[in-house]
C-alpha positions, 0 to 999 in steps of 0.5 A, a space after each residue: 180280249 184276254 185272249 187277244 191279249 195273249 196272242 200279242 204278248 206271244 207275237 211280242 215275244 217271238 220279236 223280240 227274241 229274233 231281234 236278240 238272235 241276230 243282233 248277239 247271237 248269230 254275229 258270236 257264232 260267225 266270228 266263233 266261224 272265223 277264228 276256228 277259219 283262221 286257226 285252220 288257216 294258221 296250221 296250213 300255213 305252218 312255216 318249211 323249214 331246212 337246215 335250219 331256215 325257214 325258206 316259203 319265200 326262197 327256191 329251194 335247188 339240191 344237184 350234187 358236187 360234179 368232177 372237177 367242180 368247186 363251191 365257187 364255181 356253183 357261187 358265181 353261177 347263182 351270182 354270190 358277190 366276188 369279194 364272198 367267194 375269195 373268202 369262201 376259198 379261203 377258209 381256214 382249214 379248222 372250220 371246212 378246207 373246202 378245197 375237198 369237197 368230193 364228186 357225188 356229195 350232195 348240195 343244195 342252194 336257197 336261192 332268191 325268187 327272184 330273175 337273178 336266182 342269187 345265193 342265200 346261203 349252201 349247204 355241202 354234205 359230206 356224209 350222212 351227219 354233217 353238214 355246213 351251211 354257207 350264209 350268204 347276207 352282207 358278209 360271210 357266215 358258216 357254221 359246220 352242223 351235225 344230224 341227231 344220230 341215235 343207236 338202235 339195236 336190230 337182229 336178223 336170222 338166214 338161211 344159204 339157200 345156194 350162196 350167201 351173195 343171194 342170201 343177203 341180197 335177199 335179206 337186204 344186208 348193208 354190205 358193211 353188215 356183210 363184211 364185219 360178219 365174214 371178217 370175223 370168222 375168216 379163219 373159222 368158216 369158208 364163206 367161198 363154199 357155204 352149202 344149202 342150210 347152213 343158217 345164221 343169226 346175227 345182233 348188232 348195232 347201226 346208227 340211224 340218222 332221221 330214221 336212215 342207216 348211217 353205218 353198222 357199229 358193233 355186232 353183238 353177237 352170231 350162232 353160225 350154223 355150218 354143215 350142222 356144226 354150231 359156231 358162236 362169236 362173242 365180242 369181250 373186253 379183257 383190257 386190250 380193247 374189244 376182241 372176239 371169242 368163241 364159246 369157249 373163250 376162245 379167241 376168232 381172231 388171228 394176226 392176218 385177216 383171210 381175206 385181202 379186199 371186202 368178202 367177194 368171189 374167189 374166180 381161180 384158188 392156189 394150184 399147181 398147174 393152171 391153163 394161164 388165159 395169158 400165157 395160154 400154157 400150163 403152168 403154176 398159179 402160185 396165189 389167190 385170185 378174187 374178181 371184183 371191179 376195178 376200183 374196189 378198195 383192197 386193205 392190208 390183211 394185217 400190220 407190216 412195212 411196204 417192201 415194195 410198190 411199183 409197176 411191172 410188166 407181168 404184175 403190173 401195179 402191184 404191192 409187197 408187204 413185210 409183216 413179220 419175220 414169217 409171213 409176206 404178202 403181195 398184191 397185184 393187178 392194181 388199178 394205181 397204187 394207193 397214194 402215200 404207200 411206197 417202198 418203208 411205209 409201215 402200213 396198218 391192218 386193214 389200210 387202204 394199200 391199192 384199186 383193183 384193176 387189169 394191169 401186166 399180165 390180166 384178161 379183166 379186173 381182179 386181184 392177185 393176192 400172193 402169201 409167203 411164209 418163211 419165204 415160200 409161197 403158200 395158199 393165203 386160204 389155206 395157212 393155219 395163224 396162230 389165234 391172239 390170246 383167250 379170255 383171261 382166268 380172271 375174266 372169264 366169271 364176266 365173260 360167261 355172264 355176257 355169253 350168256 345173257 347173249 346167248 338167250 337173245 340170240 334163241 328168241 331170235 327165229 329163222 325165217 320158215 323153209 319155203 315149199 318152192 326147191 333150194 336154188 342148187 349150188 
């Protein structure tokens, strides 16, 4: 009897446990699972944000401004009301001058997903940092915005295997960094006559937006080994703006830039005897030819005043600039002269004065660069210009500290390992 009672009691306990599990524990588990599923669903449904706008329920269209296209043309195609388009065209220049939109610049449309694809907003990006947001609700609103820009210090080292251009391409160095490098050493090193085995190290700062490089801010130090001779460049400001100096504190800057266009190939040098490709006869070539694609910007090598800016049959479109009582330069065969450049115009060093072309007596696009000293034409690449002032005595200790710190950094940058395959010939 006692065993039966125990057996019955055990069965009863099991029944109560099952009822409790089904009534209380299983619903709790189900609730927890539902909560987990809900949490997972919420995480997956994180809203998509673009230019500060949630765009999950909109159609996003990206494109680039076409030649002669206006913002009004785009907005009309995407059914923005005429009164709002008119407001866009009349925007105050203090907000944004819509007449200055540039071909090939990116724009983004945020449109309704209806059949009309009506634009609710348009974003125009004139450069990698700035963007302008036009919103079209009941009225027009315009916001001029900037992306966050960070400054990053970088370094790079390389060895010339055949020429600078190939080395630059192999290392992925930007043209902007190359041009700054060449300009600093323009009067110390002939970059058209580098030899294999020449080496360089650079420390520089670049601006980045969302991990993408947008510009080179400054070269902070250079070591360049040319024909086994070491060259250094250190930036230092002794009260008159940043300048570059060698290891002895001598200025690397001259009154004039060495090259009238950013680093490129010299196709013909100054000579007293050259076979003219158009006139088919031997004659003096009192200039330096730089091969470059049509439209490449041409820059003034120094401050000065434009003496001539016109077209002549032999010269084509050209500009002549007097820099001072000693030096005058001339730039020939331009595809066109830059806007605002005319006789009497004051020009700043590095200012664009025209664009490479093949006007006049020219077989292909190039710049013929001519140089006068005291009224006599000379070889622009061999002229010896006086340098700027060296580091003054009162700033010498500060300069030596900068030089010492940067030299240690340069010493810590390893050169790339020598490749096993033969070097390319010159």
